[in-house]
C-alpha positions in Angstrom: 0.0 0.0 0.0 1.0 3.6 -0.6 0.0 6.6 1.3 -0.9 10.0 -0.1 -1.0 13.0 2.2 -2.8 16.1 1.0 -2.1 19.3 2.9 -4.0 22.5 2.0 -2.0 25.6 2.7 -2.8 27.5 5.9 -4.8 30.7 6.1 -3.3 33.5 3.9 -3.5 37.2 3.7 -6.1 38.5 1.2 -3.5 40.4 -0.9 0.2 40.5 -1.6 2.2 43.6 -2.1 2.8 42.5 -5.6 -0.9 42.0 -6.1 -0.2 38.5 -7.5 -2.1 35.6 -5.9 1.0 33.3 -6.0 2.8 35.8 -3.7 0.2 35.9 -0.9 1.8 35.1 2.5 0.4 33.3 5.5 -1.6 35.4 8.0 -0.9 35.3 11.7 -3.7 32.7 12.0 -2.1 30.7 9.1 1.3 30.5 10.9 -0.4 29.0 14.0 -2.5 26.7 11.8 0.6 25.4 10.0 2.3 24.7 13.2 -0.7 22.8 14.6 -0.9 20.8 11.3 2.7 19.9 11.4 2.4 18.8 15.1 -0.7 16.6 14.2 0.9 15.0 11.2 4.2 14.2 12.9 2.2 12.6 15.7 0.4 10.3 13.2 3.1 9.6 10.7 6.9 9.0 10.8 7.3 11.4 8.0 6.6 11.3 4.3 9.3 9.9 2.0 8.9 12.9 -0.4 7.0 16.2 -0.3 5.8 18.0 -3.4 5.0 21.7 -2.8 3.3 24.4 -4.8 5.6 27.4 -5.6 3.0 29.7 -4.0 4.4 31.6 -1.0 1.6 30.5 1.3 2.2 26.8 0.5 6.0 27.1 1.0 5.4 28.9 4.3 3.0 26.1 5.4 5.6 23.5 4.5 8.2 25.4 6.6 6.4 24.3 9.8 6.8 20.7 8.8 10.5 21.2 7.8 11.2 22.9 11.2 10.1 19.6 12.8 11.6 17.2 10.2 14.6 19.1 8.6 15.6 16.2 6.4 12.3 16.0 4.4 12.9 15.4 0.7 11.1 18.4 -0.9 10.4 19.1 -4.5 8.9 22.4 -5.6 6.4 21.3 -8.2 5.1 24.3 -10.3 2.2 22.3 -11.7 0.5 22.1 -8.3 -0.5 25.7 -8.3 -4.0 26.0 -9.8 -3.9 22.3 -10.8 -7.0 20.3 -11.6 -7.5 16.8 -10.1 -6.3 15.3 -13.4 -3.2 17.3 -13.4 -2.5 16.4 -9.8 -2.9 12.7 -10.6 -0.3 13.1 -13.4 2.1 14.8 -11.0 1.5 12.0 -8.4 2.1 9.3 -11.1 5.4 10.8 -12.0 6.6 10.2 -8.4 5.2 6.7 -7.9 5.9 4.1 -6.7 6.6 5.5 -3.3 5.5 4.5 0.2 4.4 7.9 1.3 4.0 11.1 -0.7 2.8 14.5 0.7 1.4 17.3 -1.5 1.1 20.9 -0.1 -1.2 22.8 -2.4 -4.6 24.5 -2.9 -8.3 24.2 -3.3 -10.3 23.4 -5.3 -7.8 20.9 -6.7 -6.9 19.1 -3.5 -10.5 18.9 -2.2 -11.8 17.6 -5.5 -8.9 15.1 -5.8 -9.6 13.8 -2.3 -13.3 13.3 -3.0 -12.6 11.7 -6.4 -10.1 9.2 -5.1 -11.9 8.3 -1.9 -15.6 8.5 -3.0 -15.4 8.1 -6.7 -17.0 11.4 -7.5 -15.7 14.9 -8.2 -18.5 17.1 -6.9 -20.0 17.8 -3.5 -16.7 17.3 -1.8 -16.2 17.1 2.0 -14.2 20.3 1.8 -10.7 21.0 2.9 -10.4 24.0 5.2 -7.1 25.9 5.4 -4.3 23.8 6.9 -6.4 20.6 6.7 -4.7 17.2 6.1 -6.2 14.2 4.3 -4.4 10.9 4.5 -5.3 8.4 1.8 -4.3 4.8 1.4 -3.7 3.9 -2.2 -3.5 0.5 -3.8 0.2 -0.1 -4.6 1.1 -0.5 -8.2 -2.4 0.3 -9.5 -3.6 3.2 -11.5 -5.2 6.1 -9.6 -8.9 6.1 -10.5 -12.2 7.2 -9.0 -12.9 5.4 -5.7 -9.5 3.6 -5.5 -8.4 5.2 -2.2 -9.4 4.8 1.4 -9.5 8.0 3.5 -7.8 7.0 6.7 -7.5 10.3 8.5 -8.8 13.8 8.0 -7.7 16.7 10.3 -8.2 20.4 10.4 -7.3 23.1 13.0 
């Protein structure tokens, strides 16, 4: 079995000085959310073998809380995660399989829709992924990612 950990970035400021969405930083609330998320995940998982992170400032800052606790995390900045559809996220995941544990730090609606698609077999009316939430999914090893193939084993939010 493989494990996929989806982490939505923590709460972010509404605007960036550059006025670009990709540059929005974490808010004060987001900093505390990311620390709580990192504490929860470290308490439930040794640590992921590899982490793929969106290039967005808020995603990288969310990941920083995890790296402060596990400095040797293998991290790859994956440009395609920013504004990715579920299909694009599946393609990104497939490029890094097989792997025992993969974590993605990214954004909604892509992460939320991917979680619902993999766990429930549908792509609408998702459970939702609040800021800094974590979904742990068990995937069938060596099999294609398709609707309903995963088991949601944990879901946490601050």
